[in-house]
Phi, psi and omega in degrees: 000313178304312184295325175295320181296311182297322177297313179300318179294322176294320183290323178296316183295328180289335183275335179286141179300134176294154175290137175288163182301317181297321177295323175296315176299314178302315181298315178297320179300314179294321181289336187266352183282152355287145172225168187225139178212150168281149176216154171242133182240122179244123178247124176245147178236124183051043176084356183256124179304123185250334189194140171229125182230159177208164182168218183218154178243140171245121181247101178284311179193185185296335180269349182225110184222134175237129174256111180259106175275131182246326183224140003280341179232147177283114176221152182227123178246118181241124172249122184213115176057045175083357177244154179232149170234131180236109185256125179249099186297323181295324179264357178056046180234146174237120173259135180229149179179184179255141179290127172286131177305343179262012184292156182291348184276075191245350187308296187288325180299316179296316186290338180265353187276151176286332179233086193288341185183168182287330178223134176215141175214173188226130173258107189288324180303320184258003184050051182240131167270130174251125182229143176237133176229127176275117177249078180078241179275338180254151176258142178250133174247128179240136170241116183248106177275133187243137179282175178303336179272005182069021172250144183301136179256317186211129179235129179245124184237115182241138177248161177296342182285354177094010176262123182237125177243126176246131173252127174249115184255141179208171174050063174287137170241112188260156179063032187282161172270125175287136183286151178296133179077023183300331180252014175267155178241123174273103185252144175291156178300331185273008185294139175273121184261121177242126174270130180250000000 
């Protein structure tokens, strides 16, 4: 009886569609949240390196993400429930606004989305997800290299405008406890607030 039940279970599993690679990545991200990871961000314009910054990202869930830039300058970008706050300490400015659905901050949103892009495919040899997203007038091409743990290691985001941004993620800390006030900003009284 037990063997017959086990055989039936195996047959049922064989008939179920296997998870796509993107679904496995999405499941891993969801299971890992909240998580924290270090990042390096490199921006090139027409193939020439223009800027390199680094810091860490805190991913609470799809609606709450913080990019904490530490080098070369201290900046904080917080995305929370469709709104963003960007604090530039050097210029003592806080930019606030609503995220445009076509905004370039698409990486984690795409990975967690049921419909990640207009075109998507998977290169097994390089463990890379390739996505194409039309963001209004410009198209975005994303190459997302995934590690053996199904978490993104490297993301290359290129636009028709000739701007390429590369994110390198490392040292994931998963299932973290969020600190009180993780998404709060301690701002000086003299900060200039700009609504966009």
